[in-house]
C-alpha positions as CSV (number, residue, x, y, z in Angstrom):
1,M,11.9,-12.1,-22.6
2,A,13.2,-9.1,-20.6
3,I,12.0,-8.5,-17.0
4,R,11.3,-4.9,-16.0
5,L,10.8,-3.8,-12.3
6,V,8.6,-0.8,-11.5
7,D,9.0,0.7,-8.0
8,L,5.5,1.4,-6.6
9,S,6.7,2.7,-3.2
10,Q,6.9,6.1,-1.7
11,E,10.1,7.5,-0.4
12,I,10.5,7.4,3.4
13,Y,11.8,10.7,4.8
14,Q,11.5,13.1,7.8
15,G,8.2,14.9,7.7
16,M,6.5,12.8,5.1
17,P,2.7,12.9,5.2
18,V,1.0,10.1,7.2
19,Y,-2.6,9.2,7.8
20,P,-4.2,11.6,10.4
21,G,-3.5,10.5,13.9
22,H,-0.8,8.0,13.0
23,L,2.8,8.3,14.4
24,K,4.8,10.8,12.3
25,T,8.0,9.6,10.5
26,A,11.3,10.7,12.0
27,V,14.7,10.0,10.5
28,W,17.9,11.2,12.2
29,E,21.7,10.8,12.1
30,Y,22.7,8.4,14.9
31,H,26.4,7.8,14.1
32,S,28.4,10.1,11.8
33,H,31.6,9.2,10.0
34,E,33.3,12.0,11.9
35,E,32.2,10.7,15.3
36,T,33.1,7.0,14.7
37,R,36.4,7.8,13.1
38,R,37.3,9.8,16.2
39,S,36.1,7.1,18.5
40,L,37.8,4.1,16.7
41,Q,41.1,5.9,16.0
42,T,41.9,3.4,13.3
43,G,41.1,5.3,10.2
44,F,37.9,3.3,9.7
45,S,34.5,5.0,10.1
46,Y,30.8,4.2,9.7
47,A,27.5,6.0,9.7
48,T,24.0,4.9,10.8
49,R,20.6,6.5,11.0
50,G,17.7,6.1,13.5
51,L,14.1,5.6,12.3
52,L,10.9,6.2,14.1
53,L,7.7,5.4,12.1
54,S,4.2,3.9,12.2
55,D,3.7,0.4,10.8
56,H,1.1,2.2,8.7
57,G,3.2,5.2,7.8
58,P,4.7,5.0,4.3
59,T,3.8,2.6,1.6
60,H,2.5,-0.3,3.8
61,V,0.3,-3.4,4.0
62,D,-2.3,-3.9,6.8
63,A,-2.3,-7.1,8.8
64,I,-5.6,-8.7,9.7
65,N,-5.2,-7.6,13.4
66,H,-5.1,-4.0,12.3
67,V,-8.9,-4.0,12.0
68,D,-9.9,-7.3,13.7
69,P,-9.8,-7.2,17.5
70,A,-10.4,-11.0,17.8
71,P,-7.6,-12.8,19.8
72,G,-6.8,-15.0,16.8
73,A,-6.5,-12.3,14.2
74,Q,-3.2,-12.7,12.4
75,S,-0.4,-10.2,12.9
76,I,2.0,-9.3,10.1
77,D,4.6,-11.8,11.1
78,Q,2.0,-14.6,11.0
79,L,0.7,-14.1,7.5
80,P,2.0,-16.4,4.7
81,L,4.7,-14.9,2.5
82,E,2.7,-16.1,-0.5
83,F,0.2,-13.4,0.1
84,F,2.8,-10.8,-0.7
85,Y,4.0,-12.2,-4.0
86,T,1.1,-12.7,-6.4
87,S,-0.3,-12.2,-9.8
88,A,-1.8,-8.7,-10.1
89,V,-3.8,-6.3,-12.2
90,C,-3.9,-2.5,-12.0
91,I,-7.3,-1.0,-12.7
92,D,-7.4,2.5,-14.1
93,V,-10.1,4.5,-12.2
94,S,-8.4,7.8,-12.5
95,H,-11.5,9.4,-13.9
96,V,-13.4,9.1,-10.6
97,S,-13.7,12.2,-8.5
98,S,-12.6,12.4,-4.9
99,H,-16.2,13.1,-4.0
100,E,-17.4,9.8,-5.5
101,Y,-16.9,6.2,-4.6
102,L,-15.3,3.3,-6.5
103,T,-18.4,1.2,-7.2
104,V,-19.0,-2.2,-8.8
105,E,-20.0,-0.4,-12.0
106,V,-16.8,1.7,-12.0
107,L,-14.6,-1.4,-11.5
108,S,-16.5,-3.6,-13.9
109,L,-16.5,-1.0,-16.7
110,A,-12.8,-0.2,-16.2
111,C,-11.9,-3.9,-16.5
112,Q,-14.0,-4.3,-19.7
113,R,-12.5,-1.1,-21.2
114,N,-9.0,-2.5,-20.8
115,D,-9.7,-6.2,-21.2
116,L,-8.6,-7.1,-17.7
117,E,-9.8,-10.2,-15.9
118,I,-9.6,-10.4,-12.1
119,R,-8.6,-13.9,-11.1
120,K,-8.5,-15.8,-7.8
121,G,-5.3,-15.1,-5.9
122,D,-4.8,-11.7,-7.6
123,T,-3.6,-8.5,-6.0
124,V,-5.7,-5.7,-7.4
125,L,-4.2,-2.2,-7.5
126,L,-6.4,0.8,-8.0
127,Y,-4.9,3.6,-10.0
128,T,-6.8,6.8,-8.9
129,A,-4.0,9.2,-9.9
130,H,-4.2,10.8,-6.5
131,W,-0.5,10.3,-5.9
132,D,0.4,11.9,-9.3
133,R,-1.9,14.9,-8.7
134,N,-1.9,15.6,-5.0
135,Y,1.1,14.1,-3.2
136,G,2.8,16.8,-1.2
137,T,-0.3,19.1,-1.2
138,D,-3.0,19.8,1.4
139,K,-5.4,17.5,-0.6
140,W,-3.2,14.4,-0.2
141,L,-4.7,13.4,3.2
142,T,-8.2,14.7,2.8
143,E,-9.5,14.4,-0.8
144,Y,-9.4,11.0,-2.5
145,T,-11.8,8.4,-3.7
146,G,-12.3,5.0,-2.1
147,L,-14.2,1.7,-2.4
148,D,-17.8,1.3,-1.2
149,R,-18.8,-1.9,0.5
150,A,-20.4,-3.5,-2.6
151,A,-17.3,-2.9,-4.7
152,T,-15.1,-4.4,-2.0
153,E,-17.4,-7.4,-1.7
154,W,-17.3,-7.7,-5.5
155,L,-13.5,-8.0,-5.4
156,A,-13.7,-10.5,-2.5
157,Q,-16.1,-12.7,-4.5
158,R,-13.4,-12.9,-7.2
159,G,-10.9,-14.2,-4.7
160,V,-8.5,-11.3,-4.5
161,V,-5.9,-11.6,-1.6
162,N,-4.8,-7.9,-1.5
163,I,-6.3,-4.6,-2.6
164,G,-3.9,-1.7,-3.1
165,I,-4.4,2.0,-3.8
166,D,-2.3,5.1,-4.5
167,A,-3.9,7.0,-1.7
168,P,-3.7,7.1,2.1
169,S,-6.6,4.6,2.4
170,I,-8.8,2.2,0.4
171,D,-11.8,3.9,2.0
172,N,-13.1,7.3,1.0
173,P,-12.2,9.7,3.9
174,M,-15.9,11.0,3.8
175,D,-17.0,7.6,5.2
176,R,-15.8,7.1,8.8
177,S,-17.5,3.6,8.9
178,Y,-14.6,2.3,6.8
179,P,-16.7,-0.1,4.6
180,A,-13.7,-1.3,2.6
181,H,-11.6,-2.1,5.6
182,T,-14.7,-3.8,7.2
183,V,-15.0,-6.2,4.2
184,C,-11.3,-6.9,4.4
185,R,-11.7,-7.8,8.0
186,E,-14.7,-10.1,7.3
187,Q,-13.0,-11.8,4.4
188,G,-9.4,-11.9,5.5
189,I,-8.2,-9.7,2.7
190,L,-5.0,-7.6,2.9
191,N,-4.9,-4.0,1.8
192,T,-1.9,-1.9,0.7
193,E,-2.0,1.8,0.9
194,N,0.2,4.9,-0.1
195,L,1.3,3.3,-3.3
196,A,3.1,5.4,-6.0
197,N,3.8,5.3,-9.7
198,L,0.7,3.2,-10.6
199,K,0.4,5.2,-13.8
200,M,3.3,3.0,-15.1
201,V,1.3,-0.2,-14.7
202,R,-2.2,0.9,-15.2
203,A,-4.4,-1.4,-17.3
204,K,-1.7,-4.1,-17.1
205,R,-1.3,-7.6,-15.7
206,F,2.0,-8.4,-13.9
207,R,3.6,-10.0,-10.8
208,Y,3.4,-8.0,-7.6
209,A,5.8,-8.2,-4.7
210,G,5.3,-6.2,-1.5
211,F,7.0,-8.1,1.3
212,P,6.5,-6.8,4.9
213,L,9.1,-6.6,7.7
214,R,8.8,-9.4,10.2
215,I,7.5,-7.3,13.0
216,R,6.4,-9.4,16.0
217,G,2.8,-8.8,16.6
218,G,2.8,-6.0,14.0
219,T,-0.6,-4.6,12.8
220,G,1.0,-3.8,9.4
221,S,4.4,-3.0,7.9
222,P,6.2,-0.8,5.4
223,V,6.8,-2.6,2.2
224,R,8.9,-2.1,-0.9
225,A,6.1,-2.6,-3.4
226,V,7.3,-3.6,-6.9
227,A,5.6,-4.6,-10.1
228,I,7.4,-7.2,-12.2
229,L,6.6,-7.0,-15.9
230,E,7.7,-9.2,-18.8
231,D,8.3,-7.0,-21.8
C-alpha cells in the first residue's frame, strides 16, 4: 500500500497576511554568499536568513496558555507530542456562507453525507474552502465562517484533541466572544489555524501530523501540517 503526503501548510514569506493585531512576518537576508566568501577568503561561502514572526502567524497550533491565563496552563513545549500526530478526518463544510456559523446540524449532516465517523483522539479538520477562494484577497482576514459554542462542545464530547480550519480562526470573526476558543480552553483542546489545501483531503480519514517548534513558554507555534494517506 502506497503512502501519500499532502502538505496542508501555508507558505511563510515577507508580508504574508496574519490575524489582525498579531506580529507581522518578516524575512530578510542575514548572510549572503558574496559577504561570507569575502569574509572567509577560503573559497567557501554560506547564506542565512533572519525570521521574525508571531507564534500565531502562519499555519500554527494554539497552546492551552494562549487562551487560558491560569498559572498551570500548558505552553507549547509542555504539550505531549502525541497530540500532534493523530488519526484525523476532514469535514466538508464548504457550502456554509461566511455570514453563518458551523453548527451541530452542519457538522452532523456533513459527516452523514460522507460516511465519516468522529472518533475519540481524532484531529478534526474543517474544509470551508476559504483558503481556496479568498487567500491573498481583502476577504481573507475578515469574511469566513467559524464554529459556534454548541458545535465546538459537540466535537469535544466526541473526544477530539485538535480542531483545524483553513481560515485565520476557528471562530467566526463576527463574534468577538470567541465561543470556539472558549470551549477549547475549558476542555483542553488544541486548535490549528491557517491551514491550506484541505480540498485534497476533504471527506477523508487519514493520519495527521502537525508538530510545533519547541518554544519555551510558547503560546503556540508554526507547524508543518501534513496529511498522511494510504492509497
